[in-house]
PLY file of the C-alpha trace (Angstrom):
ply
format ascii 1.0
element vertex 115
property float x
property float y
property float z
element edge 114
property int vertex1
property int vertex2
end_header
0.15 0.00 0.06
1.43 3.55 -1.35
1.87 6.21 1.32
2.82 9.33 1.55
2.96 10.85 4.66
3.60 14.97 4.80
5.03 16.86 8.52
6.75 19.64 8.97
4.22 22.11 8.04
2.97 25.08 10.56
2.48 28.75 11.32
5.79 30.90 11.00
7.00 34.69 11.10
7.59 36.37 7.34
11.24 36.34 6.83
11.25 32.49 8.97
11.89 29.08 7.79
10.35 25.41 7.57
11.69 22.36 6.84
8.82 19.83 4.80
9.31 16.61 5.21
7.81 13.21 2.59
8.15 9.93 3.98
7.08 7.37 1.94
6.46 3.56 1.62
4.88 1.25 -0.60
6.94 1.45 -3.77
10.46 1.88 -4.86
11.03 4.73 -4.04
14.48 5.59 -5.69
12.53 5.17 -9.17
10.19 7.79 -8.42
10.72 11.34 -9.41
9.53 12.86 -5.98
8.02 17.00 -6.37
6.11 18.85 -3.69
2.86 21.13 -4.69
0.86 23.84 -2.98
-2.69 24.75 -3.14
-3.69 28.23 -1.80
-7.30 28.84 -0.57
-9.45 29.59 -3.79
-5.95 28.68 -6.06
-4.83 25.72 -8.54
-2.65 23.11 -7.02
0.75 24.18 -8.63
4.01 23.00 -8.97
6.47 24.24 -6.38
10.05 21.59 -6.74
10.71 18.46 -8.03
13.62 16.34 -8.13
14.52 13.30 -10.01
15.03 9.70 -8.31
18.83 10.11 -8.58
18.32 13.29 -6.94
21.02 14.69 -9.94
18.33 17.22 -11.42
15.63 19.52 -9.32
13.28 22.77 -10.62
11.47 25.35 -9.15
8.65 27.45 -9.67
10.12 31.05 -10.23
8.45 31.92 -7.09
10.54 29.73 -4.92
14.37 30.13 -6.76
16.74 30.82 -4.32
14.71 30.77 -1.34
13.57 26.90 -1.07
15.61 23.78 -1.81
14.25 20.30 -2.61
16.53 17.54 -1.38
15.80 13.59 -0.85
17.51 10.51 0.73
16.67 7.30 -0.36
17.84 5.65 2.31
15.07 6.94 4.14
12.69 6.80 1.38
12.12 10.82 2.47
11.64 13.69 0.42
12.37 16.94 2.18
11.63 20.97 1.28
13.85 23.28 2.79
12.00 26.74 2.84
13.80 30.05 3.88
12.75 33.91 3.22
9.44 32.95 3.44
6.64 34.88 2.73
3.06 35.63 3.26
2.29 34.41 -0.33
3.69 30.84 0.53
0.95 30.58 2.82
-0.75 27.40 1.42
-1.59 23.20 1.97
1.63 22.00 0.38
1.38 18.17 -1.15
4.16 15.50 -1.92
3.68 13.71 -4.95
5.53 10.99 -6.47
5.69 10.41 -10.05
6.18 7.71 -12.00
4.38 6.50 -14.92
1.65 6.54 -12.45
0.92 9.30 -9.07
0.51 8.98 -6.01
-0.30 12.29 -3.24
0.34 13.03 0.35
-2.67 14.63 2.66
-1.41 17.60 2.59
0.61 19.80 5.13
-0.64 23.36 6.12
2.10 26.07 6.01
1.07 29.88 7.08
3.38 32.61 7.05
1.63 35.40 9.22
2.59 37.99 11.39
0 1
1 2
2 3
3 4
4 5
5 6
6 7
7 8
8 9
9 10
10 11
11 12
12 13
13 14
14 15
15 16
16 17
17 18
18 19
19 20
20 21
21 22
22 23
23 24
24 25
25 26
26 27
27 28
28 29
29 30
30 31
31 32
32 33
33 34
34 35
35 36
36 37
37 38
38 39
39 40
40 41
41 42
42 43
43 44
44 45
45 46
46 47
47 48
48 49
49 50
50 51
51 52
52 53
53 54
54 55
55 56
56 57
57 58
58 59
59 60
60 61
61 62
62 63
63 64
64 65
65 66
66 67
67 68
68 69
69 70
70 71
71 72
72 73
73 74
74 75
75 76
76 77
77 78
78 79
79 80
80 81
81 82
82 83
83 84
84 85
85 86
86 87
87 88
88 89
89 90
90 91
91 92
92 93
93 94
94 95
95 96
96 97
97 98
98 99
99 100
100 101
101 102
102 103
103 104
104 105
105 106
106 107
107 108
108 109
109 110
110 111
111 112
112 113
113 114
């Protein structure tokens, strides 16, 4: 049974940092491209960052380049999203996605950036 469990969300002040984690199980983790998406209220879900199975290639939405870093630990079946210099517009539910011919989603974790 495939499971993706996100953690690390919360309330943070503008300029602060958070580190999201997504623990995966039930599939061959290293074969899957892993991504983080986010969805703000009233908006469509958007891609934030993605990383290939080996971790050799990453890509980011323009809005987070230079502030967010995606990484993965294939030994721990976990993907991370380090978020620095957070802005109020980063407020959203953040979802983990695994893709390799078909996709899987986690349940999401809320990130709120507010003073």
